C-alpha positions in Angstrom: 69.6 135.7 168.0 72.3 137.4 169.9 72.2 141.2 169.7 75.9 141.3 169.1 75.5 139.5 165.8 73.0 142.1 164.5 75.1 144.9 165.8 78.1 143.5 163.9 76.1 143.1 160.7 75.0 146.7 161.1 78.6 147.8 161.5 79.7 145.9 158.4 76.9 147.6 156.4 77.8 151.0 157.7 81.5 150.4 156.9 80.6 149.5 153.3 78.2 152.4 152.8 80.6 154.9 154.5 83.6 154.0 152.4 81.7 153.9 149.1 79.9 157.2 150.0 83.2 158.9 150.5 84.4 157.7 147.1 81.3 158.8 145.1 82.2 162.5 144.6 85.7 161.6 143.3 84.5 159.2 140.6 83.5 160.0 137.0 79.8 159.4 136.2 79.3 156.7 133.6 82.4 154.6 134.4 82.3 151.1 135.6 83.9 152.1 138.9 81.1 154.6 139.5 78.5 151.9 138.9 80.2 149.4 141.2 80.6 152.1 143.9 76.9 152.9 143.7 76.0 149.2 144.0 78.3 148.9 147.0 76.6 151.9 148.6 73.1 150.5 148.0 74.1 147.0 149.2 75.6 148.5 152.4 72.5 150.4 153.1 70.3 147.3 152.5 72.5 145.3 154.9 72.0 148.0 157.6 68.2 148.0 157.1 68.1 144.3 157.2 70.1 144.1 160.4 67.7 146.6 162.0 64.7 144.4 161.0 66.5 141.4 162.4 67.2 143.1 165.6 63.5 144.2 166.0 62.1 140.8 165.0 64.2 138.8 167.5 63.7 141.2 170.4 
């Protein structure tokens, strides 16, 4: 797999995690928006971890 693909996947995951991480302090705990934001943060982090594993596996 091309290393540019895994790097792009990592950047997308970072973008998702970064933006949702910025929003977390400004949301009220217990609201639907807060839950969706936490899920977005976790999914972005998982995308970043997955891209690192892909990069290491195909090297």
